[in-house]
C-alpha positions as CSV (number, residue, x, y, z in Angstrom):
1,M,-7.6,29.0,22.5
2,M,-8.7,26.3,23.3
3,A,-8.9,24.8,27.3
4,D,-7.3,21.1,27.5
5,D,-10.4,19.4,28.3
6,T,-12.2,20.2,25.2
7,K,-9.4,19.2,22.9
8,P,-9.5,15.2,21.7
9,K,-8.0,13.0,23.0
10,V,-5.8,10.8,20.8
11,Q,-6.8,7.6,23.3
12,N,-10.4,8.1,22.3
13,L,-10.2,8.5,19.0
14,P,-10.5,4.9,17.5
15,L,-7.9,3.0,15.5
16,W,-7.5,2.8,11.8
17,E,-5.6,0.9,10.2
18,V,-3.6,2.6,6.2
19,F,-3.4,0.2,4.0
20,I,-1.3,2.1,0.7
21,R,-1.6,-0.1,-3.2
22,P,1.6,1.7,-5.0
23,R,0.6,0.6,-8.6
24,T,-2.0,-0.2,-10.4
25,G,-1.9,-4.2,-10.2
26,L,-0.2,-4.3,-7.3
27,A,-2.1,-5.4,-4.1
28,H,-2.7,-3.1,-1.0
29,K,-0.1,-3.1,1.3
30,H,-0.5,-2.3,5.4
31,C,1.7,0.8,5.8
32,G,1.2,2.4,9.8
33,S,-2.3,3.0,11.7
34,L,-3.3,6.5,12.5
35,H,-6.1,7.9,15.0
36,A,-8.9,9.6,13.2
37,S,-12.9,10.4,14.5
38,D,-14.5,8.6,11.0
39,A,-13.3,7.4,7.7
40,V,-13.6,11.5,6.1
41,L,-10.2,12.6,8.2
42,A,-9.2,9.0,8.6
43,M,-8.4,9.1,4.2
44,Q,-7.4,13.0,4.7
45,A,-4.9,11.7,7.4
46,A,-3.8,8.6,5.7
47,R,-3.5,10.4,2.3
48,D,-1.2,13.2,3.9
49,T,1.2,11.0,5.9
50,Y,2.3,7.7,4.1
51,T,1.7,9.1,0.0
52,R,3.2,12.7,0.4
53,R,5.5,11.9,-2.9
54,G,3.1,10.8,-4.9
55,E,3.5,6.7,-3.5
56,G,0.5,6.1,-3.2
57,Q,-2.2,4.9,-6.5
58,S,-4.7,3.8,-4.2
59,V,-5.5,4.6,-0.2
60,W,-7.9,1.8,2.5
61,V,-8.7,2.7,5.4
62,V,-10.5,0.2,8.0
63,R,-11.7,0.4,11.0
64,S,-9.2,-1.0,13.2
65,S,-11.7,-2.6,15.8
66,D,-13.6,-4.1,12.6
67,I,-10.4,-6.7,11.4
68,A,-10.8,-9.6,11.9
69,A,-7.8,-12.1,12.2
70,S,-6.3,-15.3,12.5
71,D,-5.1,-16.5,16.2
72,P,-1.4,-16.9,15.5
73,D,-1.2,-19.6,18.6
74,R,-3.5,-21.6,16.5
75,A,-1.5,-21.5,13.0
76,A,-1.3,-25.5,13.3
77,E,-5.0,-25.7,13.9
78,N,-6.1,-22.5,10.9
79,F,-3.6,-23.8,8.4
80,D,-1.8,-27.7,8.7
81,P,-4.7,-29.5,7.6
82,A,-4.4,-27.6,4.0
83,L,-1.1,-29.3,3.9
84,E,-3.0,-32.8,3.7
85,K,-4.2,-31.6,0.1
86,I,-2.0,-31.8,-2.2
87,Y,-4.9,-31.2,-5.3
88,R,-4.9,-27.5,-4.1
89,H,-1.3,-27.2,-5.0
90,P,-0.7,-25.5,-8.1
91,S,2.1,-27.6,-8.9
92,F,-1.3,-30.2,-10.8
93,Y,-1.8,-27.7,-13.3
94,D,0.0,-26.5,-17.0
95,I,1.0,-23.2,-17.3
96,P,0.6,-22.2,-21.7
97,D,3.3,-19.5,-21.9
98,D,1.4,-17.4,-23.0
99,V,0.1,-17.0,-20.1
100,G,2.9,-15.4,-18.8
101,H,3.9,-14.8,-15.1
102,M,0.9,-15.5,-12.5
């Protein structure tokens, strides 16, 4: 039996974000987080935790500290200028019928 002071503490383990792709052709979606000491253990824990019923075609694990995100409080600054560039909207392009759903 291990002494309590030799057990790894969860708060000392890196936090990993888990993304699952349900089927080929679909996008990966965030499905949760977990703590693990490295990428191999994070992948195993993600598989065991989030794909028990065969719902995943592909799994990504990303260390939370490696994710860069925009600040929601600065959304206007980051995204409003795009509204002024109407040429970027797909409504200006004709899509042939044989292309199907995009």
